[in-house]
C-alpha positions as semicolon CSV with decimal commas, in nm:
position;residue;x (nm);y (nm);z (nm)
1;M;0,035;0,028;-0,008
2;N;0,151;0,337;-0,069
3;A;0,139;0,671;0,116
4;A;-0,152;0,799;-0,133
5;D;-0,389;0,443;-0,091
6;E;-0,319;0,466;0,307
7;L;-0,440;0,861;0,337
8;L;-0,743;0,733;0,092
9;D;-0,830;0,468;0,365
10;F;-0,795;0,705;0,672
11;L;-1,027;0,983;0,480
12;V;-1,316;0,729;0,393
13;G;-1,256;0,548;0,739
14;N;-1,276;0,851;0,940
15;I;-1,488;1,088;0,778
16;P;-1,880;0,964;0,740
17;S;-1,958;0,893;0,399
18;P;-2,251;1,156;0,383
19;A;-2,005;1,425;0,479
20;L;-1,770;1,291;0,228
21;A;-2,024;1,283;-0,044
22;G;-2,135;1,654;0,023
23;Y;-1,771;1,788;0,004
24;H;-1,742;2,054;-0,219
25;S;-1,476;2,295;-0,222
26;S;-1,550;2,697;-0,181
27;E;-1,674;2,931;-0,468
28;S;-1,365;3,134;-0,387
29;A;-1,143;2,812;-0,446
30;R;-1,329;2,699;-0,737
31;N;-1,339;3,033;-0,920
32;R;-0,895;3,028;-0,818
33;V;-0,899;2,693;-0,997
34;W;-1,081;2,810;-1,308
35;M;-0,876;3,120;-1,373
36;L;-0,570;2,911;-1,379
37;I;-0,712;2,691;-1,623
38;E;-0,792;3,023;-1,803
39;K;-0,469;3,151;-1,773
40;E;-0,321;2,823;-1,827
41;K;-0,474;2,799;-2,187
42;E;-0,475;3,193;-2,277
43;S;-0,094;3,290;-2,196
44;G;0,074;2,993;-1,987
45;L;0,117;2,996;-1,606
46;L;0,403;3,093;-1,354
47;P;0,581;2,806;-1,222
48;E;0,440;2,865;-0,914
49;E;0,074;2,884;-1,066
50;K;0,130;2,565;-1,219
51;L;0,238;2,383;-0,891
52;E;-0,065;2,545;-0,755
53;L;-0,286;2,380;-1,031
54;E;-0,126;2,071;-0,978
55;D;-0,215;2,044;-0,652
56;Y;-0,558;2,146;-0,692
57;M;-0,568;1,853;-0,943
58;K;-0,428;1,572;-0,723
59;L;-0,675;1,702;-0,427
60;E;-0,949;1,683;-0,666
61;H;-0,854;1,337;-0,740
62;L;-0,781;1,213;-0,413
63;I;-1,157;1,325;-0,302
64;V;-1,303;1,174;-0,603
65;L;-1,176;0,837;-0,530
66;A;-1,237;0,874;-0,184
67;K;-1,595;0,964;-0,233
68;A;-1,609;0,653;-0,491
69;K;-1,481;0,413;-0,220
70;A;-1,692;0,567;0,064
71;R;-1,998;0,518;-0,189
72;P;-2,142;0,166;-0,245
73;S;-2,225;0,145;-0,643
74;S;-2,545;0,243;-0,788
75;P;-2,663;0,350;-1,126
76;D;-2,746;0,715;-0,978
77;S;-2,429;0,762;-0,773
78;D;-2,180;1,028;-0,880
79;A;-1,839;0,990;-0,759
80;R;-1,715;1,208;-1,006
81;S;-1,846;1,528;-0,809
82;G;-1,500;1,639;-0,617
83;L;-1,367;1,960;-0,507
84;F;-1,490;2,138;-0,797
85;P;-1,828;2,033;-0,957
86;T;-1,920;2,146;-1,287
87;S;-2,223;2,220;-1,204
């Protein structure tokens, strides 16, 4: 088991499934991510901005995995709803 798997198991084991399923980042964090994505497309990012965006994307992936692991499979479950929901 690697460090990411250990952290994932910790999150799933210690955060109640409804709380984990309902978690989304703040509006200001979502706006920051979208701003970084747009800037990356338009003019490129500074090295520190690139690292910031990469960190957000890693966290997003971790949250999606935790939600998927915490939630039993069902046709209407949406484990893809991570930190930055699109709607």
